[in-house]
N, C-alpha and C positions, 0 to 999 in steps of 0.2 A: 195325546198320550205317547204315541210312538216317538214324537219329536223330543219330549222330555226324557224318555229313556235313552235316546241317542245322545243327548247332551250329558247325561249322567255317566254313560259308558265311555264317552270320548276322552275325558281327562285321564281315566284309569288306563285306557289302552295306550294313550300317548306316553304316560309315565313308564309303562312296561316297555314300549318300543325304545324310549330313551335309555332305560336301564340296560336292556339287552344289547343295544347298539354300543353303549360305552364298554361293556364287557367284551363284546366282539372286537372293538377297536383295540383294546388292550391285548387281546389274544393275537390279533393280526400283527401288532407291533412286536410282541415278545416272541412269536413263533420262530422267526429266522434266527434270533439270538440264541434261544435255548436249543434249537436244533443243531446249530453249529457247535455249541458248547458241549452238548451231551450225546450227540450221535457220532460215533466214530466212522471213519471212511470205510471200514471193513463191513459195517452193517449192511445186510442185503436189503435193497429198496422194497422188494415185495413183502418181506417179513415185517418191516415197519409199517407199511400201509395196511396189511391184513390185521396186525395188532391194533392199529388205530380204529379200523372198522369194528373190530370185536369190542373195543372199549366204548364205542358209540352205542352199540347194541345194549351193553350192560347199563350205561347211563340212562338210555331211553326206557329200558325195563323198570329201573328204579323210579324214574319220574312218573311213569304210568301207574305203578303200584302206589306211589304217594298220592296221586290224584284219585285213586280208587275207580278208575274207568275201564278196568279189564273186561267186565261183563259186556258193556256197551260195544267196545271195540271188537271183542270176539264174536258178538252177535252179528255185527255189520260187515265183518271182514269177508272178502272173497278173493280167490286166487286171480281171477281176471281183473278185478279192480286194483289189486296190488301191482300186477304187472303193468297195467295201463298207467297208473299214477307214478310208480317208482322204478320200473324196470330200466327204461332208457336213461333217466337221470343217474341211476346207480352205476351203470356201465361207464357213463361219461365221467362221473366223479372219481371212479376208481382209476381211470386213465389220468385224470387231472392230478390226483394225489401222487401218482408215481412220477409225473413230470416235475411236480413241485419238490419232491424229495431229491431229485437230481439237481434241480436249480439251487436249492438251499446250499449245496456244497460247493458251488462254483461262482457265486456272486456274494458281494458284501451285503450286509443286512439292509442298509439304506437303499441301495440300488434295487435289491429284490423287492422290498416293500413298495417302492414307487411303481415299478413295473407290474407288480402283482395287482395294483389298484386299477390298471387298465381294464380289469374285469367289469368295472362300472360302465365303461363305454359299451362293451359287448352285451352286458345285461340290459342296458337301455335299448340297444338295437333289437335284441331278440324279444324283449318285452313288447316293443311296438309291433313286431311281426306277429307274435302269437296272441297278444292281448289287446293290441291297438291302444296302448297307453302312451300318450305323447309326453314329451318333456318340455318344460318352460324354456324361455330364452336364456334365463340365468343358468339353468341346469346344463343346457347345451354349451354355453360359454365355459362353464366349469369343466365339462368333459373335454373340450378342446384344449384348455390349459393343461389338463392332466396328460393328454396325448403328447403335447409339446414337451412337457417335462420328461416323459418317458423316452421320447426320441433322443433328447439331449443327453439323458443319463446313459442310454444304450450306446451312443457314439462315444461318450466319455469313458465308459467302462471298457469298451472294445479297444481303446487306444492307451489306456493307463496301466495295463497289466504288464508293461514291458515291451521291448521291441521285438521279442521273439514271436514269429508267426504262429508257432504251435500254441503259445499261451493265448494269443488273440483268438485263434480258432476254437480253443477249448472254452473260452469265455462266451463266445458267440453260440456255439453248437450245444454246449452243456450247461449254459447259464441263461443267456438272453432268450434264445428261441424256445426252450422248454417252458419258461415262465409265461411268455406271450401266448404260446399255444394253449397252456393251461388256463389263461385268462379268457380266451375264446370259449373253451369248453365250459368254464365256470359260468360265463354269461348265459350260454345255452341251457345248462342244467338248472341254473337258478330260475330262469324263466319258465322252464317246464315244471319245476317245483311250485312256483307261484300259481301257475295254471291249475295244478292239482289241488293246491291248498284253497284257492279262492273260488274256483269253478266247480271242482269235484268235492270240495269240503272235506278233504282228507286230513286226518289228524297229523300234526307235525311230528309227534313222537313216533307214531306208527310208521310214518313215511321214513323216518330216520332208520328204524329197525329194518324195514323192507329194503331200503336202498343199501344199507350196510351188508345185509345177507347176500343180496344179488352181487354187490361189489366184491365181497369175499369169494363167492363162487367163481366169478369171472377171473379174479387174480389167481386163485388156486388152479383153475383150468389152464391158465397161461403158463404155469410152471412146467407143464409137460414138455414144452418145446423151447422155453426161454432160457437165456444165460442165468437168470436168477434162479430158475428151477434147478439147473445143474449145480449151482452153488449150494442151494439148500440140501440137495441130495448128497452132496459131497461133504459139507461141513455142518449141516444141521440148521434148523429154522432160526435159532437165536445166535447164530455165529456173529461174533463181534459185539454182542450186547453186554451192557453193564446194568446194574439196578437203576442208574440215572437215565438210561435210555428211555425208561418209561415216562419220564417227565414231559418231553415233547409229545410223546404218543398220547398221553392223557390230555394234555393241553389242546392238541389238535382235535381230539374227540369232543371235548367241551365246546370248541369252536364250531364243530359240525352241528351240535345241538342248538347252539345260539343262532346259527344261520337259519335253521328251520323256524325258530321262534320269531326272529325278526321278519322273515318273509311272511309268516302267518299273521302276526299282529299289525305289521305295517300296512298290509292290505286292508285290514279292518279299519284302521284310522282313516285311510283315504276314502273308504266307502262311507264311514260315518260323517266325514266332512261334507258330504252331499246333502245332508239333512238341513233344512231351513230352520233358523231360529224362530 
């Protein structure tokens, strides 16, 4: 009986993973393009990241309301559980998003997208460390090819921006290094979220809300001493914004929701594949 239920649930879960993964791939590919197109250089990084986290909270609230699972979530929620499952990943993601906002502005879209995918390597590493999930030979080979491509693109990007040393340094320190550090942080945070989702059985939407709230608090606290905070106090939170600035903000928020869904359902598919026919 259990085996038949697992067989019935497996195709549905696989279709969901495929659908969410396709949407997430589109979002990843489009994000650098729309960010370059709609976010002006004057926009304060912290303001765009906080707005993105607020948009994630709104999206997650609407999805929970659609599911009608408010009562169950409210009944099971505890502050200790929220901090354990979401506190550290939230702080990591907040820092990662700030680094990505900086990198968007200093790399071309193709280079950024390839370098950003090195997060797969770090996710595989941290997943093995935290969850002891091993990768197949084919997956390891694919990850190695990804790293080789990232290295070649980094070298090419560092030498193709002109002969000026200042241009090369700007590309390296404000483009390549931020996106690579963000990839390391993304791998760590993704593994922690997978642990919370699969081991602690934490709701994906609830985790998004918790992480976004903690991330906003961390970012707002940082404004007391950061250059971004000084800019906000001097010019206002929405300095440099236009109505179109909300396009990449909302797209990034939807991407955050999709990441949680893929992490949650992909774990279920791998678990279901262990059932014998």
